[in-house]
C-alpha positions as CSV (number, residue, x, y, z in Angstrom):
1,M,119.4,70.8,83.2
2,G,115.9,69.2,83.4
3,T,115.1,71.2,86.5
4,T,116.1,74.5,84.9
5,R,114.0,73.7,81.8
6,R,110.9,72.8,84.0
7,T,111.3,76.0,86.0
8,T,111.6,78.1,82.8
9,D,108.5,76.4,81.4
10,V,106.6,77.3,84.6
11,F,107.6,80.9,84.3
12,G,106.7,80.9,80.6
13,R,103.2,79.6,81.2
14,T,102.6,81.9,84.2
15,Y,104.0,84.9,82.3
16,K,101.7,84.3,79.3
17,K,98.8,84.0,81.7
18,L,99.6,87.1,83.6
19,F,100.4,89.4,80.7
20,S,97.8,88.2,78.1
21,K,95.7,90.9,76.6
22,R,92.7,89.9,78.6
23,N,94.6,90.1,81.9
24,I,96.2,93.4,81.1
25,L,92.7,95.0,81.2
26,R,92.5,94.0,84.8
27,K,94.2,95.8,87.7
28,K,98.0,96.0,87.3
29,V,98.3,95.6,91.0
30,H,97.0,92.0,90.6
31,I,99.8,91.4,88.1
32,A,102.5,92.7,90.4
33,D,101.1,90.7,93.3
34,S,101.2,87.5,91.2
35,V,104.8,88.2,90.2
36,L,105.8,88.7,93.8
37,V,104.2,85.3,94.7
38,L,106.5,83.8,92.0
39,C,109.4,85.6,93.6
40,R,108.7,83.8,96.9
41,A,108.5,80.5,95.2
42,Y,111.6,81.1,93.1
43,P,113.8,83.5,95.1
44,G,116.4,85.4,93.0
45,D,115.6,83.4,89.8
46,P,117.2,85.2,86.8
47,D,114.3,84.1,84.5
48,L,111.8,85.8,86.7
49,Q,114.0,88.9,86.8
50,G,114.0,88.9,83.0
51,Y,110.2,88.7,82.8
52,L,109.8,91.6,85.2
53,K,112.2,93.8,83.2
54,H,110.3,92.9,80.0
55,A,106.9,93.6,81.5
56,M,108.0,97.1,82.7
57,N,109.9,97.9,79.5
58,D,106.9,97.0,77.4
59,G,104.6,99.1,79.7
60,L,102.6,96.0,80.7
61,L,103.5,96.7,84.3
62,S,104.1,100.3,85.4
63,I,107.2,101.1,87.5
64,S,105.1,102.9,90.1
65,T,102.7,100.0,90.5
66,F,105.6,97.6,90.9
67,V,107.4,99.8,93.4
68,A,104.3,100.3,95.5
69,T,103.3,96.7,95.5
70,L,106.9,95.5,96.2
71,L,107.3,97.9,99.2
72,Q,104.0,96.8,100.7
73,A,104.8,93.1,100.2
74,A,108.2,93.6,101.7
75,R,106.6,94.4,105.1
76,S,105.7,90.7,105.4
77,S,108.4,88.7,107.3
78,E,107.8,85.8,104.8
79,R,109.5,88.0,102.1
80,H,112.5,89.0,104.1
81,A,115.0,87.1,101.9
82,P,117.7,89.8,101.4
83,A,119.0,88.6,98.0
84,T,115.4,88.5,96.6
85,L,114.5,91.9,98.0
86,D,117.7,93.4,96.6
87,M,117.0,91.8,93.2
88,L,113.5,93.2,93.1
89,C,114.7,96.7,94.2
90,R,117.4,96.6,91.5
91,V,114.8,95.7,88.8
92,A,112.7,98.7,89.9
93,L,115.7,101.1,90.1
94,D,117.1,99.9,86.7
95,A,113.7,100.4,85.1
96,H,113.5,103.9,86.5
97,Y,117.0,104.9,85.4
98,S,116.6,103.5,81.9
99,S,113.2,105.3,81.5
100,G,114.8,108.7,81.5
101,L,111.9,110.0,83.5
102,P,112.0,112.0,86.7
103,P,110.9,110.1,89.9
104,I,107.4,111.5,89.6
105,G,106.0,109.7,86.6
106,S,108.2,106.8,87.2
107,V,108.5,105.4,90.7
108,V,105.4,107.4,91.6
109,G,102.4,108.0,89.4
110,Y,101.8,111.5,88.1
111,N,98.4,111.8,89.8
112,E,99.3,110.4,93.2
113,S,98.2,112.5,96.2
114,T,100.6,113.6,98.8
115,I,99.1,111.3,101.4
116,N,99.5,108.3,99.1
117,I,103.1,109.2,98.3
118,L,103.9,109.5,102.0
119,G,102.3,106.1,102.5
120,I,104.7,104.6,99.9
121,V,107.6,106.5,101.6
122,Q,106.6,104.9,104.9
123,D,106.7,101.5,103.3
124,A,110.2,102.3,101.8
125,L,111.4,103.4,105.3
126,A,110.2,100.0,106.6
127,L,112.2,98.3,103.9
128,L,115.3,100.4,104.8
129,R,114.8,99.4,108.5
130,T,114.6,95.7,107.5
131,A,117.7,96.0,105.3
132,H,119.7,97.3,108.2
133,S,118.3,94.8,110.6
134,L,119.0,91.7,108.5
135,P,122.5,90.1,108.5
136,M,125.0,91.7,106.1
137,S,126.2,89.6,103.2
138,P,128.6,90.1,100.3
139,F,125.9,88.5,98.0
140,H,123.5,91.4,98.1
141,Q,123.4,95.2,98.6
142,L,119.9,95.6,100.0
143,T,120.8,98.6,102.2
144,T,122.1,100.4,99.1
145,S,119.1,99.5,97.0
146,A,116.6,100.4,99.7
147,S,118.4,103.7,100.3
148,E,118.2,104.6,96.6
149,L,114.4,103.9,96.6
150,V,114.0,106.1,99.7
151,I,115.9,109.0,98.1
152,L,113.8,108.8,94.9
153,L,110.5,108.6,96.8
154,L,111.4,111.5,99.2
155,S,112.1,113.6,96.1
156,C,108.5,113.1,95.1
157,V,107.0,114.5,98.3
158,S,105.5,118.0,98.0
159,G,102.6,119.9,99.4
160,I,103.4,118.6,102.8
161,S,101.4,121.4,104.4
162,Q,98.3,119.3,103.5
163,V,99.3,116.6,106.0
164,S,97.5,116.7,109.4
165,T,99.6,117.2,112.6
166,A,98.8,113.7,113.7
167,Q,100.0,112.2,110.5
168,A,103.1,114.4,110.5
169,M,103.9,113.1,114.0
170,V,103.8,109.5,112.8
171,Y,106.1,110.2,109.8
172,F,108.4,112.3,112.0
173,A,108.8,109.5,114.6
174,D,109.4,106.9,111.9
175,A,112.1,108.9,110.0
176,N,113.7,110.1,113.2
177,D,113.9,106.5,114.5
178,L,115.9,105.5,111.4
179,I,118.3,108.4,111.8
180,Q,118.9,107.7,115.5
181,R,119.2,103.9,115.3
182,F,121.2,103.0,112.2
183,Q,124.4,103.9,110.5
184,L,122.8,105.2,107.3
185,A,124.6,106.1,104.1
186,P,125.3,109.9,104.0
187,D,123.1,110.6,101.1
188,V,120.0,108.9,102.5
189,R,120.7,110.3,106.0
190,H,120.8,113.8,104.5
191,E,117.4,113.3,102.7
192,L,115.8,111.9,105.9
193,E,117.1,114.8,108.0
194,T,115.6,117.3,105.5
195,F,112.4,115.4,105.6
196,V,112.3,115.4,109.4
197,L,113.1,119.2,109.4
198,S,110.1,119.8,107.0
199,L,107.9,117.8,109.3
200,S,109.1,119.6,112.4
201,L,108.3,122.9,110.9
202,L,104.8,121.6,110.2
203,I,104.3,120.2,113.7
204,G,105.8,123.3,115.3
205,D,105.9,123.5,119.1
206,D,105.0,119.8,119.4
207,V,108.5,118.9,118.4
208,K,110.1,121.3,120.9
209,I,108.0,119.8,123.7
210,A,109.0,116.3,122.5
211,R,112.7,117.2,122.6
212,E,112.4,118.7,126.0
213,A,110.6,115.5,127.2
214,Q,113.4,113.4,125.7
215,M,116.0,115.3,127.7
216,L,114.0,115.6,131.0
217,H,112.3,112.2,131.2
218,P,114.8,109.4,130.6
219,I,112.3,106.9,132.1
220,P,111.8,103.6,130.1
221,L,108.5,103.6,128.4
222,A,106.6,100.7,126.7
223,F,104.7,102.6,124.1
224,G,104.3,102.2,120.4
225,K,107.3,100.3,119.1
226,G,108.9,99.7,122.6
227,S,108.7,95.9,122.3
228,V,110.9,96.2,119.2
229,H,113.4,98.8,120.3
230,G,113.7,97.8,123.9
231,S,113.2,99.8,127.1
232,G,114.6,103.3,127.3
233,S,114.2,103.9,123.5
234,E,114.5,107.5,122.4
235,T,111.8,106.8,119.8
236,D,109.4,105.6,122.5
237,I,109.8,108.9,124.4
238,V,109.5,111.0,121.3
239,T,106.4,109.2,120.1
240,F,104.7,109.2,123.4
241,S,105.4,112.9,124.0
242,L,104.1,113.9,120.6
243,F,101.0,111.8,121.0
244,L,100.4,113.2,124.5
245,N,100.8,116.8,123.5
246,H,98.5,116.3,120.5
247,L,95.8,115.0,122.9
248,V,96.2,117.9,125.2
249,C,95.9,120.3,122.2
250,L,92.7,118.7,120.9
C-alpha cells in the first residue's frame, strides 16, 4: 500500500511539473520524451496510463506528437518491453478513436510533409517488426496494436510522387521485407501490399530488375540488413539490386 502511494506521489509531482503552464509553452516533444522516460521506470503502470490519457484529452499533449515520439523511442532496445509498448500504443489508438478525427489531424499533424509522414511510417514498420520478433504472450497484443498504427499511418500517405527514387527504394525494401518474413494480419498485409505497389510504380523498371535479380542470383549476400536476416535473405538481394541499379542510372 505504501509503495503504491509513493509511486502515485512521484507521478503526481512529475505530472504537475511536466504539464504546468510554463512547461506547456515549451516543445511538446520534450513532454512526450519525459513521459516515455517514466514509462521505462514504471513499465505498464496504470497511473501513468491515466496521466497520458488526461494529457491528450485536455490537449496538453497532441496525439500526433505522442505517436511520433513513441514510435521513435520504440526503436531503442531498452524499450522493448512488449506489455509497456502495447499499453502506450493502446493509449494513442484510444485517444485517436475517441477524438472522432480522421488520421490526418490526429495521429499525424495537418501540416506534416509527405517525407515526414513516411519517416513516421518507417518507425511504425520498425515497431511492427519488433512486435513480431518478440516472444508472444497472452498478456499483451502488441502485434495487433502495432498493426493498427501502421494502417492508420499508411492512410495518411499522399503525394508519394514527391519522393525520390532512392527514398522509394528504401521504403519499398522495408515494407517488402515485412510482407515476406512475417505472418501479418490480413488487413495490415493488404495495406502494406498496396503501399509496395505504389512505390513500385514510382520506382518503375528498377523493381523489375530487382525481381529478375532475385530469381536469377540466389547467391547469399551480406548487404544492408544481412546480419539480421541471415545469409540468402530475399531482402538482401532486393536491396542490393535496387541500390546497384540506382548507381548505374546516376
